[in-house]
C-alpha positions as CSV (number, residue, x, y, z in Angstrom):
1,M,-3.2,51.6,-60.4
2,P,-5.3,48.5,-60.3
3,E,-3.6,45.1,-60.3
4,A,-3.6,43.2,-63.6
5,D,-5.2,40.2,-61.9
6,D,-8.1,42.3,-60.6
7,W,-10.1,42.6,-63.8
8,D,-13.8,41.7,-64.4
9,A,-14.0,38.9,-67.0
10,E,-17.7,39.8,-67.6
11,A,-16.8,43.3,-68.8
12,Y,-14.8,41.7,-71.7
13,D,-17.3,39.0,-72.5
14,Q,-18.2,38.8,-76.2
15,Y,-21.8,37.8,-75.7
16,I,-22.9,40.2,-73.0
17,T,-24.9,43.1,-74.5
18,A,-25.5,41.1,-77.7
19,K,-28.9,41.3,-79.2
20,V,-29.9,38.0,-80.9
21,L,-32.9,36.2,-82.2
22,L,-33.5,33.2,-79.9
23,P,-36.0,30.4,-80.0
24,R,-38.7,30.9,-77.4
25,D,-42.1,29.2,-77.3
26,G,-41.8,28.0,-80.9
27,Q,-41.0,31.5,-82.2
28,K,-37.8,33.6,-82.7
29,V,-37.7,36.5,-80.3
30,L,-35.1,39.2,-80.1
31,G,-33.4,38.9,-76.8
32,H,-30.7,41.0,-75.0
33,V,-27.9,39.0,-73.3
34,T,-27.5,40.7,-70.0
35,S,-25.2,38.6,-67.7
36,H,-23.7,35.3,-66.8
37,K,-25.9,32.8,-64.9
38,R,-24.3,32.3,-61.5
39,D,-24.5,29.5,-58.9
40,A,-25.4,30.0,-55.2
41,E,-21.9,31.2,-54.3
42,G,-21.9,33.9,-57.1
43,N,-19.6,32.1,-59.4
44,P,-20.3,32.0,-63.1
45,I,-21.7,28.6,-64.3
46,G,-19.7,26.9,-67.0
47,K,-16.3,27.3,-68.5
48,A,-15.2,29.5,-71.5
49,Y,-13.4,28.0,-74.5
50,D,-12.1,29.6,-77.7
51,N,-14.2,27.1,-79.6
52,P,-17.9,28.0,-79.2
53,I,-18.9,24.3,-79.4
54,L,-17.0,23.5,-76.2
55,D,-18.1,26.6,-74.3
56,T,-20.3,25.6,-71.4
57,R,-21.2,29.0,-69.9
58,L,-24.8,29.9,-69.2
59,Y,-26.2,33.4,-69.8
60,Q,-29.3,35.3,-68.8
61,V,-31.2,36.8,-71.7
62,T,-33.9,39.5,-71.2
63,F,-36.8,39.6,-73.7
64,P,-38.9,42.7,-74.6
65,D,-41.8,41.5,-72.4
66,G,-39.5,41.5,-69.4
67,N,-39.1,37.8,-69.0
68,V,-35.6,36.4,-68.4
69,A,-34.4,33.0,-69.6
70,E,-31.1,31.2,-69.6
71,Y,-29.3,30.0,-72.7
72,S,-26.0,28.3,-73.2
73,A,-23.1,30.1,-74.9
74,N,-23.1,27.7,-77.9
75,I,-26.8,28.4,-78.6
76,I,-26.1,32.1,-78.5
77,A,-23.1,31.8,-80.7
78,E,-25.0,29.7,-83.2
79,R,-27.8,32.2,-83.5
80,I,-25.3,35.2,-83.8
81,Y,-23.3,33.4,-86.6
82,S,-26.6,32.6,-88.4
83,Q,-27.5,36.3,-88.5
84,V,-24.2,37.7,-89.8
85,V,-23.0,37.6,-93.4
86,N,-19.3,37.2,-94.4
87,E,-18.8,41.0,-94.6
88,G,-19.9,41.3,-90.9
89,R,-23.3,42.9,-91.7
90,Q,-26.3,41.6,-89.7
91,F,-29.6,40.6,-91.2
92,L,-32.9,39.6,-89.7
93,M,-35.3,37.1,-91.2
94,L,-38.8,38.3,-92.1
95,D,-41.5,35.7,-91.5
96,E,-44.6,37.5,-92.8
97,I,-46.2,40.9,-93.3
98,I,-49.6,41.5,-91.8
99,D,-52.2,44.3,-92.0
100,W,-50.7,46.0,-95.1
101,K,-52.8,47.7,-97.7
102,R,-52.1,50.0,-100.6
103,T,-54.1,53.2,-101.3
């Protein structure tokens, strides 16, 4: 049986695997939070706090075009909370409809 102290904090991270609209090049793009950003020694950058405003962790986010960028935990939390209503349902903002016609 594995020791209680030998657990992977990343496996229980609330932001990893989240899909969230993030600002990128002046647009909002749906990104997938894939992992923590790590330093040269392999340690996660930043410190976790229960209050998202104080959370200093950095995450790697993969976008549909394959590019990877890093975002702080408080930016990810802000964007997640802005996309969820009180009942827990997620909604996405629609900017415009293009190339639509009626027959």
